[in-house]
C-alpha positions, 0 to 999 in steps of 0.5 A: 500500500505504501508503494502505491501512495509513494508512486502517486506522490511522485507522479503528482510532483512530476506532473506539477513540475512538468506543467511549471517548466513547460509553461514559462514559470522558470525552469531553474526556479527550484525554490519556487517549485519547492514552495509550490509543492509544499501545497501538496502536504500543507493544504486543506484541499481534497485534491491538492494536485488538481487545485495546484494545476488549476491555479497554475493554469489560471495564472497562465491564462492571465499571463501571470507567471510568478509563484506569488500569483499562483499562491494568491490564486490558491489562497482565494 
């Protein structure tokens, strides 16, 4: 059971980082990625990965490609 949980967590991180990298948020901005990924554990969302990806998508649509913009969306 733990392997499935670990695999899902690894896949979630991979999906979020790939989206971040592929959409102009700063490929080398490791600190921002770590802060964003902390929302997977430190949030009250039922589906944290989906919410993070949705927030990043909304930020992209508004041409706001900074971590603070994404966090602002997540907080709202």
